C-alpha positions in Angstrom: 11.9 -9.4 13.2 13.4 -6.7 11.2 10.9 -4.2 9.9 11.5 -3.4 6.2 12.2 0.2 5.3 9.7 2.2 3.1 10.8 3.9 -0.1 9.3 6.1 -2.5 8.4 3.1 -4.7 7.1 0.8 -1.9 4.6 0.6 0.8 3.8 -1.9 3.6 1.2 -4.6 3.3 0.0 -6.9 6.1 0.8 -10.5 5.1 -2.2 -11.9 7.2 -5.1 -9.7 6.1 -3.8 -7.7 3.1 -4.2 -4.3 4.9 -2.3 -1.5 3.0 -3.5 1.6 4.9 -3.6 1.4 8.7 -0.5 0.5 10.8 0.6 1.3 14.4 4.3 2.0 14.1 6.7 2.1 17.0 9.8 4.0 16.2 12.8 5.6 17.8 14.1 8.8 16.4 16.9 11.2 17.1 16.0 14.6 15.8 17.1 18.2 15.9 14.1 20.6 16.2 14.0 24.4 15.8 11.5 25.7 18.4 9.9 29.1 18.1 8.6 30.5 21.4 6.1 33.3 21.5 6.2 36.0 24.3 3.7 34.0 26.2 6.1 31.0 26.3 4.1 28.8 24.0 6.4 26.9 21.6 5.9 25.6 18.0 8.2 23.4 16.1 9.3 25.2 12.8 12.0 22.8 11.5 12.7 19.2 12.2 15.9 17.3 11.0 15.9 13.6 11.5 19.4 12.4 12.3 18.5 8.7 12.8 15.4 6.7 12.8 14.7 3.0 13.7 11.3 1.4 13.1 11.0 -1.1 16.0 7.6 -2.7 15.2 4.6 -2.4 13.0 1.1 -3.6 14.0 -1.8 -4.0 11.6 -4.8 -2.0 12.8 -7.2 -4.3 11.1 -6.1 -7.8 12.4 -3.6 -6.9 15.2 -0.9 -8.8 13.6 2.5 -7.7 15.0 5.6 -7.4 12.7 3.7 -9.2 9.8 4.5 -6.7 7.2 6.1 -6.9 3.7 7.1 -4.5 1.1 5.0 -4.2 -2.1 5.3 -1.8 -5.1 3.2 1.5 -4.8 0.7 1.8 -7.6 2.2 3.8 -10.4 5.7 3.8 -9.0 7.1 2.4 -12.3 5.5 5.0 -14.3 6.8 7.8 -12.1 10.3 6.3 -12.3 10.1 6.2 -16.0 8.8 9.8 -16.3 11.6 11.0 -14.2 14.4 9.3 -16.4 
């Protein structure tokens, strides 16, 4: 099953239980990271550029349904879009 992509105006919703807030997402990403190493050799990621990303599956944390998500409008998304126009 293809996992629908999120946008600024949409969010996921589990079609089985209605969950809107808790999901386990399996994804593959190709990224370029800028690593900063201190003198002790410890590193910290300071910048990340995502070159490609694929969401492989989404599992609902409430009912454990796998890939049972749909896209729904975010609350206030229409008002924000109108304000920006």
